[in-house]
N, C-alpha and C positions, 0 to 999 in steps of 0.2 A: 788153507792159507789165503785163498782169494777172499773168503768172507772176513777173515781177520784184517786183511789189508783194507777192504772196503769199509769196515767198521772203524778202523783207525783213521782213515782219511776223513770220513764223515765227522767223527768226533773232533778231529783237529780243525776242520773247517768251522765247526760250531764254536770251538774255543776261540778261534780267530775273531769271529763276529761278536761273540759275547764280550771279549776283552776290549775290542774296539768300542762297542757301545758303552760299556762301563767307564772306559777311559774318558770318552767325550762327556758323559754325564758328570763324572767326578770333576773334570776340569771346569765345567760350568758352575759347580758348587763351591769352588775355591774362592774365598773372600779376598779382599785387599788386605795384605798383611800390614798392620799398623803397629805402633809401639805397644808392647805388652800383649798378653792374652792371645797369642797366635799358636798355641799348642794344637788346636783343632786343625789349623791349616797345615801344620807340620805332619799331622797324622794323614791328612788327605794327600799330601805330597808323597809320603811313604807308600800309601796304597797305590797311587798313580805309578810310582816307580815299579812296584811289584806287577802291576798290570802290563807295563812295557816289557818286563822280563819274561812274563808268561807269553806274551805275543811273540817275542823273539824265539823262545823255546818252541812254540808251536810251529814257527817257520822251519826250525831245525828238524822237527819231527816229519814235516811234510817232505822236506828234502831227503830224509832217510827213506821214506816210502818210495819216492821216485828212484832213488839209488838202487833199491832192490831190483826193480825192473831193468835198469840199465846194466847191472851186473849180470843178471840172468840172461839178458840178450847177448852180452859179450861172450859168455860161456857157451851159449847155444850156437852162436855164429862160429866160434872156434871149433866146436864139436862137429858142426856140419862141414867145416873145412878139412878137419882131420878125423873122420868117423872111426878109424881103427884105433885111435888113442883113447883108452878107457878112462884116463884121468879126468877128462872133462865131465863125464857122468858123475863121478865122485865129487868133483868140485861143485857141480850144481846142487847136489844133495847136501853137501856141507854148507854151502851158501844159503840154501833154503832153511836149514835148521838154525843157522846163526841169525838169519833175518827174522825167523819166527820168534826167537828169544828176544830180539830187539823190539819187535812189534809188541810183544807182551809187556816189555819194559816201558815202551812209549805209552801204552794204555794205563799202566800203573802211575806213570808220571802225570798223565792227565788227571787221574783221580786225585793225586796229591795236589795238583795245581788248583783244581776246583775246590777241594776241601780246604786248602790253605786260604784261598781268596774268600770263601764263604765264612770261614772262622774269623778272619781279620775284619771283614766287613761287619759281621754280627757283633763282635766285641767292641768295635769302635763306631757303631752306627750313629750314636748321638753326636759324636764329633764330626762325622761325615756330613750329616744333614744340617748340623748347627755348629759350625766350627768355633764360633765366638762364645758359645755357651750362654747365650742370652735368649730370652723369650721362651718359646715352648720347649718342652722336654720330650719330644717325640721319640718313640722307640720303634724298633723294627716290628715288634709284635704287639 
């Protein structure tokens, strides 16, 4: 469980940094929206919105990881206070099992976030780097 938590925290921290970097870069690429032909700028705005959503989701994941330790500490403190009550041991085990499932879900959500962002950036790369559609036709590869 410790290794899974450590992996989850590291991956969420990485997602945090990557999303911030991509968001800054994308905002620097957004052109002035003039009359007509601003579809590329709309695509960039949509991608920026998705980056913000992934950033917020990452914050939620990190809060969930911290919550695991807080819950466990509360159960352990109560168990130490009432050592003859066996319900606390079962509560800790159930909490650990539930949190393990949540961590696995968080890691799957990370995979979906990375995959979704990569897919959308790849499909719209020409509009991201050249939103007006003029000049060069650079592609990602």
